[in-house]
C-alpha positions in Angstrom: 0.0 0.0 0.0 1.4 3.4 -0.9 1.9 6.2 1.6 -0.8 8.4 0.0 -3.3 5.6 0.2 -2.4 4.8 3.8 -3.0 8.5 4.7 -6.2 8.8 2.7 -7.7 5.6 4.3 -6.5 6.3 7.9 -6.5 10.1 8.6 -9.7 9.7 10.7 -7.9 7.4 13.1 -5.1 9.9 13.7 -8.0 12.4 14.2 -9.6 10.2 16.9 -6.2 10.1 18.8 -5.7 13.8 18.5 -9.3 14.7 19.5 -9.0 12.3 22.6 -5.8 14.1 23.6 -7.0 17.6 23.0 -10.4 17.3 24.7 -9.0 15.6 27.8 -6.2 18.2 28.0 -8.8 20.9 27.7 -10.8 19.5 30.6 -7.6 19.0 32.7 -6.6 22.7 32.0 -10.2 23.8 33.0 -10.2 21.9 36.3 -6.6 23.2 37.1 -7.6 26.8 36.3 -10.8 27.1 38.3 -10.5 27.0 42.1 -14.3 26.4 42.4 -13.5 22.8 41.6 -11.8 22.4 44.9 -15.4 21.8 46.1 -16.9 18.9 44.1 -19.7 19.9 41.7 -22.5 17.5 40.8 -23.1 17.0 37.1 -25.3 14.8 34.9 -28.3 15.1 37.2 -26.2 14.1 40.3 -24.9 10.9 38.7 -21.4 12.2 38.6 -19.1 14.7 40.3 -16.7 17.1 38.7 -13.7 17.7 41.0 -9.9 18.2 40.8 -7.6 15.3 41.9 -3.9 15.1 41.4 -2.9 11.5 40.8 0.8 11.2 41.6 1.1 7.5 41.1 -0.4 5.1 38.6 -3.8 3.3 38.7 -5.5 4.2 42.0 -2.2 5.9 43.1 -0.3 2.6 43.0 3.4 3.6 42.5 3.1 7.0 44.1 6.5 6.5 45.8 8.1 5.5 42.5 6.9 8.4 40.3 10.0 8.5 38.0 9.6 4.8 37.3 5.8 5.2 36.6 6.6 8.1 34.3 9.3 6.1 32.4 6.9 3.1 32.1 4.2 5.4 30.8 6.5 6.9 28.2 7.7 3.5 27.1 4.2 2.0 26.9 2.9 5.0 25.0 5.8 4.7 22.5 5.0 1.0 22.1 1.3 1.7 21.4 2.4 4.4 18.9 4.6 1.9 17.0 1.8 -0.7 16.9 -0.7 2.0 15.8 1.6 3.1 12.9 2.2 -0.5 11.9 -1.6 -1.2 11.7 -2.2 1.8 9.4 -0.8 -0.3 6.5 -3.3 -3.1 7.1 -6.5 -3.1 5.0 -9.7 -3.1 7.0 -9.2 -3.7 10.8 -11.3 -0.6 11.6 -12.2 -1.7 15.1 -8.5 -2.4 15.9 -7.4 1.0 14.5 -10.2 2.8 16.3 -9.2 1.1 19.5 -5.6 1.9 19.1 -6.5 5.5 18.3 -8.4 5.9 21.6 -5.7 4.0 23.5 -3.0 6.3 22.0 -4.9 9.5 22.6 -5.5 8.6 26.3 -2.0 7.4 26.8 -0.5 10.6 25.3 -2.7 12.7 27.5 -1.8 10.9 30.8 1.9 10.6 29.8 2.0 14.3 28.9 0.7 15.1 32.4 3.2 12.8 34.0 6.1 14.5 32.2 4.9 18.1 32.3 3.0 18.3 35.5 4.5 15.4 37.4 1.0 14.1 38.2 -2.1 13.2 36.2 -5.2 15.4 36.6 -8.3 13.4 37.3 -11.6 15.1 37.4 -14.7 12.9 37.3 -16.2 10.4 39.8 -19.4 8.5 39.6 -22.2 8.6 42.3 -23.4 5.0 42.5 -24.0 4.6 46.2 -21.1 2.1 46.4 -18.4 3.8 48.4 -15.5 1.9 46.8 -16.7 3.1 43.3 -17.7 6.6 44.4 -14.1 7.3 45.6 -12.5 6.5 42.2 -11.6 9.7 40.3 -10.7 9.4 36.6 -10.4 11.4 33.4 -11.4 11.1 29.8 -8.0 9.7 29.0 -8.6 6.8 31.4 -12.0 6.2 29.7 -10.4 6.3 26.2 -7.7 3.8 27.4 -10.4 1.5 28.8 -12.6 1.6 25.7 -9.6 1.5 23.4 -8.2 -1.6 25.1 -11.6 -3.4 24.8 -11.8 -2.4 21.1 -8.3 -3.7 20.5 -9.1 -7.0 22.1 -12.3 -7.3 20.0 -10.5 -6.1 16.9 -7.8 -8.7 17.2 -10.1 -11.6 18.2 -11.7 -12.0 14.8 -15.2 -11.2 16.1 
């Protein structure tokens, strides 16, 4: 497949990655800028809460004491996803796989960018379910993109 054809057939996937990154970074900048978010604000008819939380570790603050290692792993894993993403662009079809990698890459870039530039990841949404363990979890759009992207990659490679 020629480079022009690859670009013509796949520009939308790069757009998904870029949009995921830019929208999440916009939200992170918003919650960082406005002090009002130091007090949680209910959204979506009380089903979710908008707040500011600085995650200095990895998943659920695991690795908070090893932030440099977590940042290095984040950079390496993001680079690996980027390589896989670029390699899949030359494949015909595989739209679910490419879309999943696009979401995964956009989310990974956003959280990795935070780790490198801010030295923490800005999380800003939590759900109100009535289950304390779930209600305490704070996440961001990048986390959601990583989750959905990973599921799409699995489905896109499983032949379903």
